[in-house]
SEPA-277796 format. One record per atom (N, C-alpha, C): y, x, z; atom name; residue in one letter; residue number from 1. Coordinates in pm, 1 decimal. Atoms other than C-alpha are relative to their C-alpha. Layout:
<sites>
yy=Y | xx=X | zz=Z | atome=CA | residu=A | num=NUM
...
</sites>
This chain:
<sites>
yy=120.9 | xx=-74.6 | zz=-84.2 | atome=N | residu=X | num=1
yy=1186.7 | xx=13056.3 | zz=8155.0 | atome=CA | residu=X | num=1
yy=82.0 | xx=92.1 | zz=117.1 | atome=C | residu=X | num=1
yy=-45.7 | xx=-89.6 | zz=-106.1 | atome=N | residu=X | num=2
yy=1312.7 | xx=13217.3 | zz=8480.9 | atome=CA | residu=X | num=2
yy=-10.6 | xx=99.6 | zz=-11.7 | atome=C | residu=X | num=2
yy=15.7 | xx=-114.1 | zz=11.1 | atome=N | residu=X | num=3
yy=1387.3 | xx=13567.6 | zz=8503.5 | atome=CA | residu=X | num=3
yy=-19.0 | xx=64.8 | zz=155.9 | atome=C | residu=X | num=3
yy=-52.8 | xx=-33.2 | zz=-131.3 | atome=N | residu=X | num=4
yy=1326.8 | xx=13807.5 | zz=8816.4 | atome=CA | residu=X | num=4
yy=151.7 | xx=-23.9 | zz=45.8 | atome=C | residu=X | num=4
yy=-146.1 | xx=2.3 | zz=-16.2 | atome=N | residu=X | num=5
yy=1691.4 | xx=13848.0 | zz=8866.5 | atome=CA | residu=X | num=5
yy=110.6 | xx=-170.0 | zz=-19.0 | atome=C | residu=X | num=5
yy=-53.4 | xx=141.7 | zz=25.5 | atome=N | residu=X | num=6
yy=1827.2 | xx=13449.3 | zz=8797.5 | atome=CA | residu=X | num=6
yy=65.3 | xx=-7.1 | zz=137.8 | atome=C | residu=X | num=6
yy=-99.6 | xx=27.0 | zz=-120.4 | atome=N | residu=X | num=7
yy=1904.9 | xx=13449.5 | zz=9180.2 | atome=CA | residu=X | num=7
yy=132.4 | xx=79.6 | zz=31.3 | atome=C | residu=X | num=7
yy=-104.8 | xx=-78.7 | zz=5.7 | atome=N | residu=X | num=8
yy=2068.9 | xx=13768.0 | zz=9195.6 | atome=CA | residu=X | num=8
yy=155.1 | xx=-31.1 | zz=-49.7 | atome=C | residu=X | num=8
yy=-104.6 | xx=-0.4 | zz=71.1 | atome=N | residu=X | num=9
yy=2291.5 | xx=13703.5 | zz=8927.3 | atome=CA | residu=X | num=9
yy=90.9 | xx=-156.5 | zz=25.6 | atome=C | residu=X | num=9
yy=-81.3 | xx=141.9 | zz=-56.9 | atome=N | residu=X | num=10
yy=2386.6 | xx=13321.8 | zz=9020.3 | atome=CA | residu=X | num=10
yy=72.1 | xx=46.4 | zz=175.7 | atome=C | residu=X | num=10
yy=-48.0 | xx=-36.5 | zz=-130.8 | atome=N | residu=X | num=11
yy=2459.1 | xx=13470.6 | zz=9365.9 | atome=CA | residu=X | num=11
yy=175.0 | xx=83.7 | zz=-43.1 | atome=C | residu=X | num=11
yy=-108.2 | xx=-104.4 | zz=48.8 | atome=N | residu=X | num=12
yy=2679.6 | xx=13725.1 | zz=9211.1 | atome=CA | residu=X | num=12
yy=108.0 | xx=-84.8 | zz=-104.7 | atome=C | residu=X | num=12
yy=-108.6 | xx=32.2 | zz=70.8 | atome=N | residu=X | num=13
yy=2902.5 | xx=13528.4 | zz=8991.5 | atome=CA | residu=X | num=13
yy=35.3 | xx=-114.1 | zz=122.7 | atome=C | residu=X | num=13
yy=-62.0 | xx=56.8 | zz=-94.9 | atome=N | residu=X | num=14
yy=2942.0 | xx=13268.3 | zz=9291.7 | atome=CA | residu=X | num=14
yy=89.7 | xx=77.4 | zz=96.4 | atome=C | residu=X | num=14
yy=-96.8 | xx=-72.0 | zz=-117.8 | atome=N | residu=X | num=15
yy=3090.3 | xx=13559.6 | zz=9504.9 | atome=CA | residu=X | num=15
yy=125.0 | xx=39.5 | zz=-124.8 | atome=C | residu=X | num=15
yy=-99.5 | xx=-42.7 | zz=111.5 | atome=N | residu=X | num=16
yy=3326.9 | xx=13643.3 | zz=9164.7 | atome=CA | residu=X | num=16
yy=85.9 | xx=-132.3 | zz=8.7 | atome=C | residu=X | num=16
yy=-92.7 | xx=107.3 | zz=4.2 | atome=N | residu=X | num=17
yy=3437.2 | xx=13283.4 | zz=9141.3 | atome=CA | residu=X | num=17
yy=24.6 | xx=-35.5 | zz=139.7 | atome=C | residu=X | num=17
yy=-63.3 | xx=34.6 | zz=-139.0 | atome=N | residu=X | num=18
yy=3491.0 | xx=13246.5 | zz=9501.1 | atome=CA | residu=X | num=18
yy=139.3 | xx=110.1 | zz=-2.7 | atome=C | residu=X | num=18
yy=-73.5 | xx=-110.6 | zz=3.1 | atome=N | residu=X | num=19
yy=3659.5 | xx=13602.4 | zz=9533.4 | atome=CA | residu=X | num=19
yy=116.3 | xx=90.4 | zz=-78.9 | atome=C | residu=X | num=19
yy=-92.0 | xx=-56.8 | zz=154.5 | atome=N | residu=X | num=20
yy=3781.4 | xx=13720.7 | zz=9162.3 | atome=CA | residu=X | num=20
yy=-77.1 | xx=116.2 | zz=-19.3 | atome=C | residu=X | num=20
yy=-21.9 | xx=-135.1 | zz=19.0 | atome=N | residu=X | num=21
yy=3598.8 | xx=14025.2 | zz=9216.8 | atome=CA | residu=X | num=21
yy=-99.5 | xx=46.6 | zz=103.7 | atome=C | residu=X | num=21
yy=83.3 | xx=-67.2 | zz=-86.5 | atome=N | residu=X | num=22
yy=3266.6 | xx=14200.9 | zz=9376.9 | atome=CA | residu=X | num=22
yy=-34.4 | xx=114.3 | zz=5.5 | atome=C | residu=X | num=22
yy=42.5 | xx=-138.9 | zz=19.2 | atome=N | residu=X | num=23
yy=3095.5 | xx=14534.6 | zz=9448.0 | atome=CA | residu=X | num=23
yy=-143.1 | xx=16.7 | zz=-7.0 | atome=C | residu=X | num=23
yy=116.8 | xx=-25.2 | zz=19.8 | atome=N | residu=X | num=24
yy=2786.6 | xx=14638.7 | zz=9338.3 | atome=CA | residu=X | num=24
yy=-68.3 | xx=141.1 | zz=22.5 | atome=C | residu=X | num=24
yy=58.0 | xx=-127.7 | zz=-16.8 | atome=N | residu=X | num=25
yy=2589.8 | xx=14922.3 | zz=9539.2 | atome=CA | residu=X | num=25
yy=-128.1 | xx=33.9 | zz=-37.5 | atome=C | residu=X | num=25
yy=100.3 | xx=-50.9 | zz=49.2 | atome=N | residu=X | num=26
yy=2327.8 | xx=15120.2 | zz=9415.1 | atome=CA | residu=X | num=26
yy=-29.3 | xx=148.1 | zz=70.6 | atome=C | residu=X | num=26
yy=62.4 | xx=-88.9 | zz=-111.5 | atome=N | residu=X | num=27
yy=2088.7 | xx=15319.1 | zz=9650.3 | atome=CA | residu=X | num=27
yy=-21.0 | xx=151.6 | zz=-97.8 | atome=C | residu=X | num=27
yy=39.2 | xx=-169.4 | zz=43.4 | atome=N | residu=X | num=28
yy=2039.6 | xx=15714.4 | zz=9582.5 | atome=CA | residu=X | num=28
yy=-155.5 | xx=-28.2 | zz=-64.2 | atome=C | residu=X | num=28
yy=71.7 | xx=-37.6 | zz=16.7 | atome=N | residu=X | num=29
yy=1707.0 | xx=15821.1 | zz=9461.1 | atome=CA | residu=X | num=29
yy=-34.8 | xx=158.3 | zz=-38.0 | atome=C | residu=X | num=29
yy=24.0 | xx=-115.9 | zz=27.5 | atome=N | residu=X | num=30
yy=1553.6 | xx=16146.5 | zz=9382.7 | atome=CA | residu=X | num=30
yy=43.7 | xx=36.4 | zz=-156.5 | atome=C | residu=X | num=30
yy=-106.5 | xx=-30.5 | zz=149.4 | atome=N | residu=X | num=31
yy=1756.3 | xx=16164.5 | zz=9030.3 | atome=CA | residu=X | num=31
yy=92.0 | xx=-10.5 | zz=2.6 | atome=C | residu=X | num=31
yy=-177.2 | xx=25.6 | zz=-21.7 | atome=N | residu=X | num=32
yy=2097.6 | xx=16033.2 | zz=9144.4 | atome=CA | residu=X | num=32
yy=39.7 | xx=-33.5 | zz=116.0 | atome=C | residu=X | num=32
yy=-74.5 | xx=52.1 | zz=-112.0 | atome=N | residu=X | num=33
yy=2345.9 | xx=15965.8 | zz=9409.3 | atome=CA | residu=X | num=33
yy=-18.4 | xx=-110.5 | zz=-4.9 | atome=C | residu=X | num=33
yy=-41.4 | xx=164.2 | zz=-29.7 | atome=N | residu=X | num=34
yy=2422.9 | xx=15635.4 | zz=9542.6 | atome=CA | residu=X | num=34
yy=103.5 | xx=22.9 | zz=-84.0 | atome=C | residu=X | num=34
yy=-83.8 | xx=104.7 | zz=-18.7 | atome=N | residu=X | num=35
yy=2695.0 | xx=15450.3 | zz=9382.4 | atome=CA | residu=X | num=35
yy=43.9 | xx=-94.8 | zz=7.3 | atome=C | residu=X | num=35
yy=-39.5 | xx=113.3 | zz=5.0 | atome=N | residu=X | num=36
yy=2906.8 | xx=15157.7 | zz=9357.0 | atome=CA | residu=X | num=36
yy=115.4 | xx=-15.2 | zz=-74.3 | atome=C | residu=X | num=36
yy=-87.5 | xx=63.5 | zz=51.5 | atome=N | residu=X | num=37
yy=3111.4 | xx=14954.0 | zz=9132.3 | atome=CA | residu=X | num=37
yy=44.4 | xx=-106.0 | zz=16.5 | atome=C | residu=X | num=37
yy=-41.5 | xx=148.1 | zz=-0.2 | atome=N | residu=X | num=38
yy=3321.1 | xx=14644.7 | zz=9113.0 | atome=CA | residu=X | num=38
yy=4.1 | xx=-45.1 | zz=-155.0 | atome=C | residu=X | num=38
yy=4.4 | xx=132.4 | zz=118.0 | atome=N | residu=X | num=39
yy=3270.9 | xx=14355.3 | zz=8864.5 | atome=CA | residu=X | num=39
yy=127.4 | xx=-102.5 | zz=36.2 | atome=C | residu=X | num=39
yy=-99.4 | xx=102.2 | zz=40.6 | atome=N | residu=X | num=40
yy=3551.2 | xx=14145.5 | zz=8770.1 | atome=CA | residu=X | num=40
yy=136.7 | xx=18.7 | zz=64.6 | atome=C | residu=X | num=40
yy=-144.6 | xx=-67.0 | zz=-34.8 | atome=N | residu=X | num=41
yy=3858.5 | xx=14348.3 | zz=8890.5 | atome=CA | residu=X | num=41
yy=53.4 | xx=12.8 | zz=-133.5 | atome=C | residu=X | num=41
yy=-98.6 | xx=15.0 | zz=180.8 | atome=N | residu=X | num=42
yy=3950.5 | xx=14358.0 | zz=8490.5 | atome=CA | residu=X | num=42
yy=34.3 | xx=-122.4 | zz=-65.1 | atome=C | residu=X | num=42
yy=-38.2 | xx=148.0 | zz=77.9 | atome=N | residu=X | num=43
yy=3970.6 | xx=13989.2 | zz=8476.7 | atome=CA | residu=X | num=43
yy=113.5 | xx=-71.5 | zz=54.2 | atome=C | residu=X | num=43
yy=-149.4 | xx=33.7 | zz=-27.1 | atome=N | residu=X | num=44
yy=4309.2 | xx=13809.3 | zz=8492.3 | atome=CA | residu=X | num=44
yy=-45.4 | xx=-91.0 | zz=137.3 | atome=C | residu=X | num=44
yy=-133.1 | xx=-6.9 | zz=13.4 | atome=N | residu=X | num=45
yy=4496.1 | xx=13745.0 | zz=8705.4 | atome=CA | residu=X | num=45
yy=18.7 | xx=171.6 | zz=54.9 | atome=C | residu=X | num=45
yy=-14.8 | xx=-156.4 | zz=-26.5 | atome=N | residu=X | num=46
yy=4454.8 | xx=14154.6 | zz=8834.0 | atome=CA | residu=X | num=46
yy=42.5 | xx=56.9 | zz=-121.0 | atome=C | residu=X | num=46
yy=6.9 | xx=-88.5 | zz=62.0 | atome=N | residu=X | num=47
yy=4355.8 | xx=14307.3 | zz=8551.6 | atome=CA | residu=X | num=47
yy=49.1 | xx=135.3 | zz=8.0 | atome=C | residu=X | num=47
yy=36.3 | xx=-142.5 | zz=-59.9 | atome=N | residu=X | num=48
yy=4278.9 | xx=14582.9 | zz=8732.0 | atome=CA | residu=X | num=48
yy=-109.3 | xx=83.8 | zz=-91.2 | atome=C | residu=X | num=48
yy=102.1 | xx=-62.7 | zz=60.4 | atome=N | residu=X | num=49
yy=4075.7 | xx=14876.6 | zz=8575.2 | atome=CA | residu=X | num=49
yy=-133.2 | xx=-39.4 | zz=96.0 | atome=C | residu=X | num=49
yy=86.7 | xx=-23.8 | zz=-131.8 | atome=N | residu=X | num=50
yy=3739.6 | xx=14848.9 | zz=8759.5 | atome=CA | residu=X | num=50
yy=-21.2 | xx=143.1 | zz=69.2 | atome=C | residu=X | num=50
yy=40.5 | xx=-168.5 | zz=-83.1 | atome=N | residu=X | num=51
yy=3615.9 | xx=15122.7 | zz=9000.2 | atome=CA | residu=X | num=51
yy=-150.8 | xx=19.7 | zz=44.0 | atome=C | residu=X | num=51
yy=143.0 | xx=-59.3 | zz=-20.9 | atome=N | residu=X | num=52
yy=3311.0 | xx=15339.3 | zz=9029.4 | atome=CA | residu=X | num=52
yy=5.7 | xx=105.2 | zz=84.5 | atome=C | residu=X | num=52
yy=-27.1 | xx=-135.6 | zz=-126.7 | atome=N | residu=X | num=53
yy=3279.9 | xx=15534.3 | zz=9338.9 | atome=CA | residu=X | num=53
yy=-180.6 | xx=64.3 | zz=-23.2 | atome=C | residu=X | num=53
yy=127.0 | xx=-78.8 | zz=-16.4 | atome=N | residu=X | num=54
yy=2976.4 | xx=15824.3 | zz=9347.7 | atome=CA | residu=X | num=54
yy=-1.1 | xx=59.2 | zz=130.3 | atome=C | residu=X | num=54
yy=44.3 | xx=-83.3 | zz=-115.8 | atome=N | residu=X | num=55
yy=2827.6 | xx=16009.6 | zz=9635.4 | atome=CA | residu=X | num=55
yy=3.8 | xx=-66.0 | zz=129.9 | atome=C | residu=X | num=55
yy=8.6 | xx=54.4 | zz=-126.8 | atome=N | residu=X | num=56
yy=2890.2 | xx=15760.5 | zz=9926.6 | atome=CA | residu=X | num=56
yy=-131.6 | xx=-56.2 | zz=22.9 | atome=C | residu=X | num=56
yy=91.1 | xx=94.0 | zz=-24.1 | atome=N | residu=X | num=57
yy=2631.1 | xx=15577.3 | zz=10078.1 | atome=CA | residu=X | num=57
yy=40.5 | xx=-123.3 | zz=44.2 | atome=C | residu=X | num=57
yy=-60.2 | xx=127.9 | zz=51.9 | atome=N | residu=X | num=58
yy=2650.1 | xx=15202.2 | zz=9996.5 | atome=CA | residu=X | num=58
yy=71.6 | xx=-51.6 | zz=170.4 | atome=C | residu=X | num=58
yy=-102.7 | xx=41.8 | zz=-162.6 | atome=N | residu=X | num=59
yy=2760.5 | xx=15146.6 | zz=10454.5 | atome=CA | residu=X | num=59
yy=115.2 | xx=13.5 | zz=-36.0 | atome=C | residu=X | num=59
</sites>
């Protein structure tokens, strides 16, 4: 059964396959500031720790 996020997950996997990593931005709301994080940097060949950034607008 297809879920509501299947297309999003598929696109994310394509980006990571093409570039090796991606950035996911989360918009702010009344309870939390905006933040962004990387996905895929910790995998070979870079083995770089993932990055988490708080307080900057995603633009």
